[in-house]
LOBAZA-327152 format. One record per residue (C-alpha): residue in one letter; x, z, y. Coordinates in steps of 0.1 Angstrom, whole numbers, always signed. Example, Ala and Ser with C-alpha at 12.3 -4.5 7.8 and 13.67 -1.06 7.14 Angstrom:
A;+123;+78;-45
S;+137;+71;-11
% end
This chain:
M;-330;-2248;+1365
N;-364;-2231;+1377
F;-383;-2206;+1357
L;-419;-2215;+1365
N;-423;-2188;+1390
P;-398;-2171;+1413
S;-417;-2136;+1409
I;-412;-2137;+1371
K;-384;-2116;+1359
K;-358;-2135;+1339
Y;-336;-2121;+1313
T;-302;-2140;+1308
F;-275;-2137;+1282
R;-245;-2157;+1277
R;-222;-2158;+1245
T;-193;-2177;+1233
L;-188;-2194;+1199
C;-184;-2161;+1183
G;-219;-2159;+1168
G;-243;-2174;+1142
L;-227;-2198;+1118
I;-195;-2201;+1138
A;-187;-2164;+1134
L;-192;-2166;+1096
L;-168;-2196;+1095
A;-142;-2187;+1120
G;-142;-2149;+1118
C;-142;-2147;+1157
S;-146;-2115;+1177
D;-176;-2109;+1197
N;-170;-2116;+1233
H;-198;-2120;+1258
S;-174;-2130;+1286
G;-192;-2162;+1295
A;-160;-2183;+1292
S;-167;-2220;+1284
S;-163;-2232;+1248
P;-129;-2247;+1238
F;-149;-2270;+1216
S;-174;-2284;+1241
E;-156;-2315;+1254
V;-162;-2349;+1238
D;-142;-2379;+1252
G;-133;-2357;+1281
E;-167;-2345;+1288
T;-182;-2310;+1284
V;-214;-2315;+1261
Q;-241;-2291;+1269
V;-279;-2293;+1262
D;-305;-2273;+1279
L;-335;-2266;+1255
R;-367;-2249;+1264
L;-386;-2232;+1237
M;-422;-2222;+1245
E;-445;-2200;+1225
T;-481;-2189;+1225
T;-491;-2163;+1200
D;-523;-2141;+1192
L;-546;-2166;+1210
H;-574;-2153;+1188
A;-595;-2183;+1194
H;-595;-2176;+1233
V;-596;-2213;+1244
M;-617;-2210;+1274
G;-611;-2184;+1304
Y;-647;-2167;+1295
N;-661;-2134;+1285
Y;-690;-2143;+1262
Y;-703;-2107;+1259
R;-709;-2109;+1297
D;-716;-2145;+1304
A;-689;-2146;+1331
E;-657;-2164;+1338
D;-625;-2143;+1330
P;-593;-2157;+1345
K;-572;-2133;+1326
V;-575;-2151;+1291
G;-577;-2185;+1278
L;-555;-2214;+1265
V;-569;-2237;+1292
R;-551;-2216;+1317
T;-519;-2210;+1295
A;-519;-2249;+1293
S;-512;-2250;+1330
L;-482;-2229;+1325
I;-470;-2252;+1297
R;-474;-2283;+1318
R;-456;-2266;+1346
A;-427;-2256;+1323
R;-422;-2291;+1311
A;-425;-2307;+1345
E;-397;-2281;+1359
L;-371;-2296;+1335
E;-348;-2323;+1346
Y;-355;-2340;+1311
P;-388;-2329;+1300
Q;-382;-2341;+1264
N;-357;-2311;+1261
S;-383;-2288;+1251
A;-405;-2275;+1220
L;-439;-2258;+1219
V;-449;-2235;+1191
D;-479;-2214;+1182
N;-473;-2182;+1163
G;-507;-2176;+1147
D;-536;-2154;+1149
L;-552;-2184;+1163
I;-588;-2193;+1146
Q;-604;-2158;+1146
G;-610;-2132;+1173
S;-634;-2144;+1200
P;-669;-2155;+1199
M;-658;-2190;+1199
G;-639;-2185;+1168
D;-670;-2165;+1153
W;-694;-2194;+1161
R;-672;-2221;+1145
Q;-671;-2200;+1113
S;-707;-2192;+1114
D;-716;-2227;+1119
G;-692;-2240;+1094
I;-667;-2268;+1099
A;-674;-2300;+1081
E;-649;-2328;+1072
G;-640;-2348;+1103
E;-650;-2319;+1126
V;-620;-2306;+1147
H;-619;-2269;+1156
P;-619;-2264;+1194
V;-584;-2247;+1192
F;-569;-2278;+1177
K;-586;-2301;+1202
V;-567;-2284;+1230
M;-535;-2279;+1210
N;-534;-2314;+1199
A;-537;-2326;+1237
L;-508;-2301;+1245
Q;-487;-2317;+1219
Y;-475;-2287;+1200
D;-445;-2292;+1177
V;-452;-2267;+1150
A;-472;-2236;+1143
N;-471;-2205;+1121
Y;-499;-2186;+1102
G;-510;-2152;+1115
N;-526;-2125;+1093
H;-560;-2133;+1111
E;-560;-2168;+1098
F;-570;-2156;+1064
N;-601;-2137;+1075
Y;-625;-2165;+1070
G;-608;-2175;+1035
L;-585;-2203;+1025
E;-610;-2230;+1024
F;-622;-2225;+1061
L;-585;-2223;+1069
A;-574;-2253;+1052
E;-606;-2274;+1067
S;-596;-2261;+1102
V;-557;-2266;+1100
N;-559;-2302;+1086
D;-570;-2315;+1120
A;-538;-2302;+1137
N;-515;-2330;+1147
F;-485;-2308;+1141
P;-471;-2289;+1110
Y;-479;-2256;+1099
I;-452;-2234;+1082
S;-450;-2200;+1063
A;-420;-2190;+1040
N;-434;-2158;+1025
I;-467;-2169;+1008
F;-467;-2180;+972
V;-491;-2192;+947
D;-503;-2164;+924
D;-496;-2181;+890
G;-507;-2151;+871
D;-475;-2140;+856
T;-449;-2116;+864
D;-419;-2141;+868
D;-411;-2144;+904
G;-385;-2169;+896
N;-410;-2197;+889
D;-433;-2189;+919
R;-443;-2221;+941
L;-447;-2218;+977
Y;-484;-2221;+990
F;-473;-2235;+1023
E;-444;-2256;+1036
P;-418;-2227;+1044
Y;-401;-2245;+1072
R;-399;-2278;+1091
L;-368;-2295;+1105
I;-377;-2314;+1136
E;-353;-2340;+1150
K;-353;-2341;+1189
T;-339;-2367;+1211
L;-325;-2348;+1240
R;-303;-2354;+1269
D;-272;-2335;+1278
R;-263;-2322;+1312
N;-245;-2357;+1318
G;-277;-2376;+1310
K;-265;-2388;+1277
V;-288;-2391;+1245
R;-280;-2365;+1219
Q;-299;-2361;+1186
I;-305;-2324;+1176
T;-323;-2312;+1147
I;-343;-2279;+1151
G;-353;-2260;+1122
F;-384;-2237;+1124
I;-393;-2212;+1100
G;-425;-2190;+1098
F;-437;-2157;+1083
V;-468;-2137;+1080
P;-472;-2099;+1075
P;-471;-2095;+1038
Q;-500;-2070;+1042
I;-525;-2098;+1043
M;-529;-2090;+1005
Q;-543;-2057;+1015
W;-561;-2067;+1045
D;-580;-2097;+1030
K;-577;-2088;+994
S;-610;-2101;+985
K;-602;-2136;+998
L;-567;-2138;+984
E;-563;-2118;+952
G;-555;-2140;+924
R;-547;-2170;+945
V;-516;-2162;+967
K;-491;-2133;+968
T;-465;-2124;+996
R;-429;-2115;+997
D;-407;-2096;+1021
I;-399;-2114;+1055
R;-363;-2107;+1058
A;-357;-2115;+1021
M;-373;-2150;+1024
A;-352;-2157;+1058
E;-320;-2148;+1038
R;-331;-2173;+1012
F;-342;-2202;+1032
V;-321;-2201;+1065
P;-289;-2212;+1046
E;-312;-2240;+1030
M;-322;-2252;+1064
R;-286;-2253;+1076
A;-276;-2272;+1045
Q;-304;-2298;+1051
G;-291;-2305;+1087
A;-306;-2278;+1111
D;-284;-2277;+1140
I;-302;-2245;+1152
V;-328;-2223;+1135
V;-358;-2208;+1153
A;-376;-2181;+1135
I;-414;-2176;+1142
P;-423;-2145;+1125
H;-459;-2132;+1131
S;-444;-2098;+1132
G;-437;-2071;+1157
I;-407;-2047;+1158
S;-400;-2018;+1134
T;-366;-2001;+1133
R;-374;-1983;+1099
V;-343;-1987;+1075
Y;-346;-2021;+1057
D;-358;-2021;+1021
A;-372;-2053;+1009
R;-395;-2032;+987
N;-414;-2019;+1016
L;-426;-2053;+1027
E;-423;-2045;+1063
A;-452;-2059;+1085
N;-430;-2056;+1116
S;-397;-2074;+1108
S;-386;-2092;+1140
W;-358;-2066;+1144
H;-345;-2070;+1109
L;-346;-2109;+1112
A;-321;-2107;+1140
E;-296;-2096;+1115
V;-300;-2127;+1093
P;-269;-2152;+1098
G;-279;-2184;+1110
I;-311;-2175;+1132
D;-305;-2185;+1167
A;-338;-2175;+1184
I;-368;-2154;+1175
L;-403;-2164;+1189
F;-425;-2134;+1177
G;-460;-2118;+1179
H;-487;-2098;+1161
S;-482;-2067;+1182
H;-501;-2080;+1215
L;-472;-2068;+1235
L;-446;-2086;+1260
F;-409;-2088;+1249
P;-387;-2082;+1268
S;-403;-2053;+1287
Q;-398;-2017;+1294
Q;-420;-2010;+1261
F;-390;-2016;+1243
A;-365;-1999;+1263
G;-344;-1977;+1242
V;-350;-1995;+1211
P;-316;-1996;+1192
G;-301;-2032;+1194
V;-326;-2044;+1220
D;-313;-2056;+1254
I;-343;-2059;+1276
E;-322;-2072;+1304
A;-306;-2099;+1283
G;-341;-2103;+1264
T;-322;-2101;+1231
I;-326;-2082;+1198
K;-292;-2076;+1183
G;-278;-2104;+1204
V;-305;-2130;+1194
P;-327;-2143;+1222
A;-364;-2133;+1216
V;-396;-2134;+1233
M;-432;-2122;+1227
P;-458;-2132;+1252
G;-488;-2109;+1248
Y;-521;-2121;+1237
W;-552;-2142;+1243
G;-531;-2167;+1263
S;-521;-2139;+1290
H;-486;-2152;+1290
L;-463;-2181;+1279
G;-432;-2171;+1260
V;-400;-2192;+1272
I;-365;-2192;+1260
D;-341;-2214;+1279
L;-312;-2222;+1256
V;-277;-2235;+1266
L;-264;-2254;+1235
D;-228;-2261;+1233
Y;-213;-2289;+1210
D;-183;-2280;+1185
I;-167;-2314;+1180
G;-144;-2300;+1152
A;-173;-2285;+1132
D;-198;-2312;+1144
T;-219;-2281;+1151
W;-242;-2271;+1180
M;-244;-2233;+1189
V;-262;-2212;+1215
A;-239;-2205;+1242
G;-263;-2187;+1265
S;-301;-2179;+1270
T;-327;-2170;+1296
V;-359;-2155;+1284
S;-392;-2152;+1306
T;-429;-2145;+1302
P;-447;-2161;+1331
A;-483;-2148;+1333
I;-518;-2166;+1340
F;-528;-2135;+1362
V;-506;-2117;+1383
E;-512;-2088;+1408
G;-550;-2090;+1406
A;-553;-2127;+1411
P;-550;-2159;+1388
A;-516;-2174;+1389
V;-526;-2206;+1377
E;-558;-2228;+1376
P;-575;-2238;+1342
D;-567;-2273;+1331
G;-598;-2293;+1338
D;-594;-2321;+1313
L;-590;-2296;+1284
Q;-621;-2277;+1298
T;-639;-2309;+1294
L;-625;-2316;+1260
V;-642;-2284;+1245
S;-672;-2282;+1269
Q;-696;-2287;+1239
D;-680;-2261;+1218
H;-682;-2236;+1249
R;-719;-2244;+1253
A;-726;-2240;+1214
T;-707;-2205;+1215
I;-729;-2194;+1246
D;-762;-2202;+1226
Y;-749;-2188;+1195
M;-740;-2155;+1212
N;-775;-2153;+1229
Q;-795;-2152;+1198
P;-817;-2121;+1198
I;-815;-2095;+1167
G;-836;-2067;+1178
E;-844;-2040;+1205
S;-826;-2009;+1217
T;-843;-1980;+1235
D;-812;-1971;+1254
D;-779;-1982;+1266
I;-750;-1985;+1243
F;-718;-1980;+1264
S;-682;-1970;+1252
F;-671;-1955;+1287
L;-667;-1921;+1271
A;-658;-1931;+1235
L;-623;-1913;+1235
V;-637;-1881;+1250
K;-671;-1876;+1235
D;-691;-1884;+1206
D;-705;-1919;+1214
P;-733;-1942;+1209
T;-713;-1974;+1204
I;-694;-1958;+1172
Q;-727;-1940;+1163
I;-747;-1972;+1157
V;-719;-1986;+1136
N;-716;-1956;+1115
D;-753;-1956;+1112
A;-754;-1990;+1098
Q;-724;-1986;+1074
R;-740;-1954;+1059
W;-773;-1971;+1056
Y;-758;-2000;+1038
V;-738;-1979;+1013
E;-766;-1955;+1006
Q;-786;-1984;+996
L;-759;-2001;+975
I;-751;-1971;+954
R;-788;-1963;+943
G;-789;-1963;+906
D;-753;-1964;+902
V;-746;-1932;+879
N;-710;-1930;+891
L;-715;-1930;+928
Q;-752;-1920;+937
H;-743;-1882;+935
L;-716;-1885;+962
P;-722;-1877;+998
V;-718;-1909;+1019
L;-698;-1906;+1051
S;-688;-1934;+1075
A;-656;-1941;+1097
A;-656;-1962;+1127
A;-634;-1965;+1157
P;-639;-1977;+1193
F;-625;-2012;+1195
K;-631;-2015;+1234
V;-620;-1986;+1255
C;-598;-1996;+1285
D;-575;-2026;+1280
R;-544;-2029;+1257
D;-522;-2016;+1283
G;-545;-1984;+1287
I;-558;-1994;+1320
C;-595;-1985;+1324
A;-604;-2002;+1355
E;-628;-2032;+1343
E;-661;-2027;+1326
G;-652;-2059;+1305
S;-627;-2037;+1287
F;-654;-2015;+1274
T;-686;-2021;+1251
V;-716;-2026;+1273
V;-749;-2032;+1257
P;-778;-2025;+1282
K;-810;-2012;+1267
G;-835;-2039;+1258
T;-829;-2071;+1237
V;-799;-2068;+1214
K;-783;-2103;+1207
V;-755;-2116;+1186
K;-732;-2111;+1213
N;-740;-2074;+1216
A;-732;-2069;+1180
A;-702;-2088;+1184
D;-693;-2064;+1213
L;-700;-2035;+1193
Y;-678;-2046;+1163
V;-653;-2074;+1175
Y;-635;-2080;+1140
P;-648;-2100;+1111
N;-639;-2071;+1086
T;-656;-2067;+1055
L;-673;-2035;+1045
V;-655;-2014;+1019
A;-660;-1978;+1007
V;-634;-1953;+994
K;-637;-1922;+973
V;-618;-1894;+990
S;-612;-1855;+985
G;-621;-1829;+1010
A;-583;-1825;+1016
E;-579;-1861;+1022
L;-609;-1864;+1046
A;-592;-1835;+1066
Q;-558;-1855;+1069
W;-576;-1886;+1078
L;-592;-1868;+1107
E;-559;-1852;+1115
C;-543;-1886;+1119
A;-572;-1900;+1141
A;-568;-1869;+1162
S;-535;-1881;+1173
Q;-552;-1902;+1199
F;-550;-1871;+1223
N;-521;-1856;+1242
Q;-512;-1820;+1235
I;-527;-1799;+1263
D;-506;-1771;+1279
T;-528;-1743;+1286
A;-502;-1727;+1309
S;-497;-1757;+1332
S;-517;-1763;+1363
A;-503;-1799;+1366
R;-525;-1828;+1359
Q;-527;-1837;+1322
E;-540;-1869;+1307
L;-564;-1861;+1276
V;-559;-1895;+1261
N;-527;-1908;+1244
F;-529;-1946;+1252
A;-491;-1951;+1250
G;-485;-1937;+1216
F;-518;-1943;+1197
P;-540;-1974;+1196
S;-577;-1965;+1199
F;-586;-1986;+1169
N;-571;-1959;+1149
F;-593;-1931;+1164
D;-617;-1930;+1133
V;-648;-1909;+1141
I;-662;-1900;+1106
D;-699;-1893;+1105
G;-717;-1873;+1079
V;-695;-1843;+1084
S;-691;-1821;+1116
Y;-658;-1810;+1131
Q;-638;-1800;+1162
I;-605;-1811;+1176
D;-581;-1786;+1190
V;-560;-1805;+1215
T;-539;-1774;+1223
Q;-522;-1781;+1191
P;-495;-1806;+1185
A;-504;-1839;+1168
R;-496;-1838;+1132
Y;-492;-1874;+1127
S;-476;-1903;+1144
R;-497;-1937;+1149
S;-488;-1947;+1117
C;-499;-1915;+1100
V;-464;-1904;+1094
Q;-462;-1865;+1095
V;-442;-1853;+1127
S;-453;-1817;+1131
N;-472;-1787;+1113
G;-500;-1790;+1139
E;-535;-1785;+1129
R;-560;-1799;+1151
I;-590;-1804;+1129
V;-609;-1771;+1125
N;-645;-1762;+1114
L;-649;-1793;+1090
Q;-682;-1790;+1074
Y;-707;-1808;+1054
Q;-745;-1798;+1059
G;-735;-1765;+1075
Q;-710;-1756;+1046
D;-671;-1757;+1050
V;-657;-1786;+1033
S;-633;-1775;+1003
A;-600;-1795;+993
D;-618;-1805;+959
D;-649;-1818;+974
Q;-657;-1856;+967
F;-671;-1881;+993
L;-676;-1916;+999
V;-664;-1932;+1031
A;-678;-1965;+1043
T;-653;-1983;+1064
N;-635;-2017;+1066
N;-611;-2036;+1044
Y;-583;-2031;+1069
R;-585;-1995;+1068
A;-595;-1990;+1031
G;-566;-2013;+1018
G;-540;-2002;+1043
G;-531;-1970;+1027
M;-519;-1956;+1060
F;-547;-1929;+1064
A;-551;-1902;+1037
G;-577;-1913;+1013
T;-572;-1951;+1017
G;-553;-1974;+996
E;-562;-1994;+966
A;-566;-1965;+943
H;-594;-1952;+964
I;-616;-1983;+967
V;-650;-1980;+947
I;-670;-2006;+967
E;-657;-2041;+980
S;-686;-2055;+999
P;-689;-2094;+1006
D;-707;-2086;+1039
T;-688;-2081;+1071
N;-692;-2049;+1090
R;-705;-2069;+1120
Q;-733;-2085;+1097
V;-742;-2050;+1083
L;-747;-2038;+1117
A;-769;-2068;+1127
N;-790;-2064;+1097
Y;-794;-2027;+1103
I;-806;-2035;+1140
R;-830;-2061;+1127
A;-843;-2036;+1099
N;-847;-2007;+1123
S;-856;-2022;+1155
P;-861;-2008;+1179
V;-830;-1986;+1174
T;-824;-1954;+1194
P;-785;-1953;+1194
A;-780;-1916;+1204
A;-748;-1899;+1194
D;-754;-1870;+1170
G;-726;-1848;+1186
N;-708;-1843;+1151
W;-674;-1840;+1166
S;-663;-1822;+1199
F;-632;-1804;+1213
V;-625;-1768;+1207
P;-632;-1750;+1238
V;-601;-1742;+1259
A;-600;-1708;+1276
D;-589;-1703;+1312
N;-601;-1739;+1319
E;-602;-1733;+1358
N;-565;-1734;+1359
L;-562;-1767;+1341
E;-566;-1802;+1353
I;-573;-1823;+1323
V;-583;-1859;+1333
F;-596;-1890;+1318
R;-600;-1925;+1335
A;-632;-1948;+1336
P;-641;-1980;+1358
D;-652;-1972;+1392
T;-686;-1986;+1393
E;-722;-1972;+1398
R;-732;-1977;+1363
V;-702;-1959;+1348
A;-708;-1931;+1373
Q;-743;-1927;+1363
F;-736;-1928;+1327
I;-710;-1901;+1329
A;-731;-1879;+1351
A;-757;-1880;+1324
Q;-733;-1876;+1294
L;-708;-1853;+1308
P;-725;-1835;+1338
K;-695;-1810;+1343
A;-669;-1839;+1347
R;-658;-1841;+1383
L;-645;-1872;+1401
L;-612;-1864;+1415
E;-601;-1899;+1430
V;-600;-1935;+1426
N;-564;-1944;+1419
P;-547;-1976;+1431
R;-555;-1994;+1400
R;-592;-1990;+1408
E;-598;-1964;+1380
A;-620;-1935;+1386
V;-601;-1904;+1376
Y;-623;-1875;+1362
R;-615;-1839;+1356
M;-628;-1831;+1319
D;-643;-1795;+1315
L;-631;-1783;+1283
S;-643;-1747;+1287
V;-672;-1757;+1267
T;-678;-1781;+1239
S;-693;-1816;+1249
G;-724;-1809;+1230
E;-732;-1778;+1252
E;-731;-1796;+1285
% end
């Protein structure tokens, strides 16, 4: 059997009958010898079936291979290109019907096409562009992701009702208003048993029933509280798998495939924690034969998961269960090739071996496949409407708004978002006797700084809004998510710890080392957690160890935040502030000062709409950063080589020269990134 592309690494695993349901019934020992099954002969013939499972996930409405912010083709994204991998994957099979195609959610939101469709509304009879393409590709089943709920349950229902395939989710229930979990009804169908007519290796027809079960992060109740509270509630992922998988088996599922929109966490399992990233725990549930997962925007198997307990990146398994996660935005196709053996005695199918691969649409700097022309035609009107929507003007800017330096210097792209959020909340609390006396701050993070792998070669990985007319596409480039604005009430002590967690964005600098040191920690900390809080001033001491992990769990006693002041006075632990932020941050409870108990304002308006309204009301805007944060100067800087990376273009070089005149270009590396030496002997505001 071929595996799509000879350059794609394959991960192969072979096991005997001692696994899954058979192990429970027979008490077998675990033996991965690769010996053939003693039960795999029927009428003197060995019965084995090859089944190819294919997965897309986290498409985020990236249907076309197009960058709507720059009005340019983008061969690195888009379902119309992933479609070519899907068609190839089917065509490679001796029996193309021996396959199943699933989507794992975060589908209808996350790109300008998704924003246009929601903004324009979707009427009865209209088909969402993602489903036009997916119906044509004949998906078998799909799972809901957390971002499916960003636009509300009504929009979701009207979108999904045009899918020619079932949707499932086993851990969302109707909120019936009482405290008795025993009488709760499921909101969606929890699983689906799909009968497949396959052919075995002898060409004979075999009927196999595949059970698919889906899960969503329980945290949708915090992330989209305003749209879901009082209507639905969520349960723990693993607990629901333990409830429903035996039921699926009893109803005739020959194999069970879990589709969790959930990454990997190795935290000790406790159902009360409602773990968002539960795929690692699902691998322990008896009866699950394969896991097609997502949510984390990563590739599995890959070196990013090397060393994770129970994970075999060579075999492509989690605790012995074959698993795959194919990136995001259509960048890869997830493929698990299963070898199924038939046990005549138990009349049972089992997984005897597996091979995992993640073919890509873009390889080594060039497209690996062409887009599907028929599918491009199918959504051409939606594509044109998205372009028109994005080019509507909303105001003027007197200067460029670029995020090329957002992780190393106070930055105009974050500044204008914070200005807009403070402006909105200050208006909202006028006359409110409980809140109007509180100083208003604002927290915002850079959403576009280098790509998800920490590669900083392309301008398209950054926010780029040239001075002049500001359009809808520019507001979407500045604030890429449809979050709603929420304000929290925090103490001075909580404010300091919020900033401490954000400061984990940086590596610790060793002042005694002359070796090159990267300033920004891309591998261990996502930039969307690097909150800059405006309205106060502070410095970050990167010679100190990070106090917190990416999840704001304390890992050291380091104190990076110094000179935290409000209007020139030191912030005390008992001071009180309002912080404008978004519903994800406010409701998440991860950062100090966040969580339901701190929320005092829940706005119906999205942060992006607040930003657009601010630009309209204050046009022309002058988005100059106010320099409210900087690095603590590092002594003996001449002996240090602290570096950051940026695209190697003339526009970026000019911007850096103007904003950081003491930064020095050292080289352009093989990834086409310009590597700059950062001078930390002075604060960025003094340059």
